[in-house]
C-alpha positions, -999 to 999 in steps of 0.1 A, spaced: -276 -267 -111 -281 -239 -137 -262 -242 -169 -259 -223 -201 -278 -241 -227 -256 -270 -240 -251 -276 -277 -234 -309 -276 -240 -337 -251 -224 -372 -248 -244 -401 -233 -224 -432 -223 -241 -466 -219 -224 -494 -238 -249 -522 -233 -276 -536 -235 -310 -538 -251 -330 -534 -219 -307 -507 -207 -315 -487 -238 -352 -490 -232 -347 -477 -196 -327 -448 -210 -354 -436 -234 -371 -414 -208 -338 -398 -200 -330 -391 -237 -365 -378 -242 -361 -354 -212 -328 -341 -224 -342 -334 -259 -374 -319 -245 -354 -295 -222 -329 -286 -249 -345 -292 -283 -315 -279 -303 -289 -299 -285 -270 -326 -303 -270 -359 -284 -242 -384 -292 -246 -419 -278 -216 -440 -270 -226 -477 -272 -213 -512 -282 -220 -525 -317 -244 -550 -299 -271 -523 -298 -260 -499 -325 -289 -507 -349 -314 -499 -322 -298 -467 -309 -297 -454 -345 -335 -456 -345 -340 -435 -314 -353 -401 -325 -336 -383 -296 -301 -395 -307 -283 -375 -334 -250 -395 -336 -237 -429 -325 -202 -438 -316 -193 -475 -312 -169 -487 -285 -165 -525 -282 -132 -528 -263 -146 -541 -229 -163 -570 -248 -135 -580 -272 -109 -607 -269 -83 -588 -289 -48 -583 -278 -42 -557 -250 -22 -536 -276 -52 -534 -299 -75 -525 -271 -52 -497 -261 -51 -484 -297 -89 -485 -300 -93 -466 -267 -67 -440 -277 -86 -435 -310 -118 -430 -291 -102 -405 -268 -91 -383 -296 -125 -386 -313 -143 -375 -282 -119 -348 -274 -122 -334 -309 -160 -331 -306 -158 -307 -277 -188 -319 -257 -203 -295 -233 -214 -323 -210 -214 -360 -206 -238 -383 -187 -221 -415 -177 -246 -443 -169 -220 -469 -158 -207 -473 -123 -172 -483 -137 -146 -457 -129 -131 -460 -164 -153 -434 -180 -149 -409 -151 -112 -409 -158 -117 -410 -196 -140 -380 -198 -119 -360 -173 -89 -365 -195 -109 -357 -226 -116 -323 -212 -154 -324 -210 -164 -296 -187 -195 -310 -172 -192 -347 -162 -221 -363 -144 -226 -399 -133 -230 -423 -104 -209 -420 -73 -178 -442 -75 -143 -444 -61 -131 -416 -84 -161 -394 -81 -138 -364 -76 -132 -366 -113 -169 -359 -119 -184 -324 -116 -216 -339 -102 -225 -374 -90 -255 -391 -75 -257 -422 -53 -266 -453 -72 -297 -464 -54 -302 -501 -60 -337 -500 -46 -350 -476 -73 -367 -484 -106 -340 -485 -132 -353 -457 -154 -356 -434 -123 -319 -439 -115 -309 -426 -149 -332 -396 -145 -315 -388 -112 -283 -383 -130 -297 -357 -155 -316 -341 -126 -282 -329 -113 -279 -310 -146 -313 -293 -140 -332 -316 -163 -363 -329 -146 -389 -354 -157 -416 -373 -139 -421 -397 -169 -404 -430 -164 -415 -445 -197 -410 -435 -233 -420 -450 -266 -396 -466 -291 -406 -458 -327 -393 -482 -353 -379 -467 -385 -402 -466 -416 -376 -485 -435 -375 -514 -410 -414 -515 -409 -414 -519 -447 -387 -546 -446 -404 -565 -419 -438 -565 -436 -422 -578 -468 -404 -606 -450 -435 -616 -430 -454 -619 -463 -428 -644 -475 -437 -665 -444 -474 -664 -454 -482 -640 -425 -508 -615 -434 -514 -581 -419 -548 -594 -407 -533 -623 -387 -533 -620 -350 -497 -628 -339 -485 -639 -305 -447 -636 -301 -430 -661 -279 -394 -654 -269 -380 -686 -253 -344 -675 -250 -329 -643 -237 -307 -634 -208 -276 -632 -230 -254 -602 -238 -217 -597 -246 -207 -594 -210 -230 -616 -190 -250 -649 -194 -282 -650 -173 -298 -682 -185 -312 -686 -150 -339 -662 -161 -353 -687 -186 -384 -708 -184 -383 -744 -194 -386 -751 -231 -412 -779 -224 -434 -752 -207 -432 -730 -238 -442 -760 -260 -472 -768 -238 -482 -731 -237 -481 -729 -275 -503 -760 -277 -529 -745 -254 -529 -712 -272 -533 -728 -306 -559 -752 -294 -581 -725 -280 -578 -697 -305 -572 -689 -342 -541 -669 -334 -507 -676 -350 -475 -679 -330 -442 -665 -341 -411 -678 -322 -386 -651 -319 -349 -648 -310 -315 -645 -326 -294 -672 -343 -284 -686 -309 -321 -692 -301 -328 -711 -333 -324 -745 -318 -347 -737 -289 -374 -725 -313 -369 -755 -335 -375 -778 -305 -407 -760 -297 -418 -762 -334 -412 -799 -336 -431 -805 -303 -461 -785 -316 -460 -800 -351 -498 -807 -351 -502 -770 -355 -472 -765 -378 -491 -742 -402 -498 -717 -373 -465 -717 -355 -435 -701 -374 -399 -700 -363 -385 -666 -371 -354 -669 -348 -324 -654 -366 -345 -644 -396 -346 -607 -387 -318 -583 -378 -317 -565 -344 -326 -533 -362 -357 -549 -376 -367 -564 -342 -388 -534 -330 -408 -533 -362 -413 -571 -360 -424 -569 -324 -449 -541 -332 -467 -566 -356 -475 -588 -326 -506 -584 -305 -489 -600 -275 -453 -609 -266 -445 -634 -239 -410 -640 -225 -388 -635 -195 -370 -604 -182 -349 -599 -214 -343 -569 -237 -365 -579 -266 -396 -582 -244 -388 -547 -230 -385 -535 -266 -419 -550 -274 -435 -531 -246 -417 -499 -256 -432 -501 -291 -467 -503 -276 -474 -541 -276 -490 -559 -247 -463 -579 -229 -464 -608 -204 -431 -611 -184 -421 -642 -165 -399 -631 -136 -378 -652 -113 -342 -642 -104 -347 -604 -112 -370 -580 -94 -400 -567 -113 -404 -538 -89 -371 -525 -103 -374 -533 -140 -410 -543 -150 -425 -516 -173 -448 -492 -156 -477 -490 -180 -510 -507 -186 -497 -529 -214 -473 -547 -192 -482 -577 -171 -459 -600 -151 -459 -632 -131 -434 -635 -103 -433 -664 -79 -410 -649 -53 -393 -677 -33 -370 -674 -3 -339 -667 -24 -353 -643 -49 -346 -618 -62 -310 -630 -65 -301 -611 -97 -300 -575 -85 -280 -543 -91 -258 -553 -62 -253 -590 -69 -242 -585 -105 -211 -566 -93 -199 -595 -72 -177 -621 -89 -187 -648 -65 -221 -650 -82 -205 -659 -115 -189 -689 -131 -170 -673 -160 -195 -648 -174 -225 -669 -163 -246 -658 -133 -255 -690 -114 -285 -701 -93 -269 -704 -59 -294 -730 -47 -291 -751 -79 -329 -755 -79 -341 -728 -103 -372 -729 -81 -384 -693 -89 -389 -701 -126 -401 -737 -121 -430 -724 -99 -445 -706 -128 -471 -730 -144 -483 -732 -180 -519 -728 -168 -512 -696 -150 -494 -681 -180 -522 -691 -203 -549 -676 -180 -530 -642 -182 -532 -642 -220 -569 -638 -222 
């Protein structure tokens, strides 16, 4: 499709951290093709602090309604307010990276002339759509959408650059924890798999394994370990710290001590980051840090970073991958918002040994 050069583009992807990383090549391609275009990103407050640091994004609009437990009336009011805000900005085009029909309707009503997204039941409200191919690498699926607008890119990876302010704040905080710039840091992320809409704790590796891994690392190197996560992960990290107390001066629990906006700068200070298929590990790779992913329920062929700094271990068993682009849309796989292991064995993650992870560190 040939278009007059757009001046104002809306991108819609509410959540989550990993999704933002996979969208970076798309945002980069839009800005490279149209350097003068203004890109507005509609997201949830969950990732706002990260989106604000993406150099390709000029403005951020927050929409939390799908994740809130407010009254139906308040949700309607918030959605109406968003409608008038978007309509007033007179976007030339919108790229919708959700399969939900809501935004197809919303953007049609808002009068955005060019509306592109994934094929859905109301695709006739889009000006262009592409089939959602669940077998494709995730970043490639997003690039398919903008390809319909005549924007092409063969690059499925893009760098995340932390803000200078956050780099400064992180260095100051680390100094308070007696961590020097010369220290070699290994980041361990024992939690993950949680976002406002879904709980995917089946992705996690046993805490005992992390404890034993930390002991092996500290016994065989002079590295220091920083345990990372949000406030909800603090207890997990405390448990690891207590179990590795013999090395307590070289293992530091930083869970909940840094904001989400500071996370990329914090991860960039690490020489290696280890964790499961979760957003912060993807961010670590995007800032240029070597990452070791532990895969089980999800498929690394669809989401593992495609660069030399990314390694992964995947013990594919008979029932994996079970957490796929298709299975996450089926309510039968959830109890509440929790995606469950249908065999009840968690075999895919249990098959990953401490020794194998340790061997992949060196």
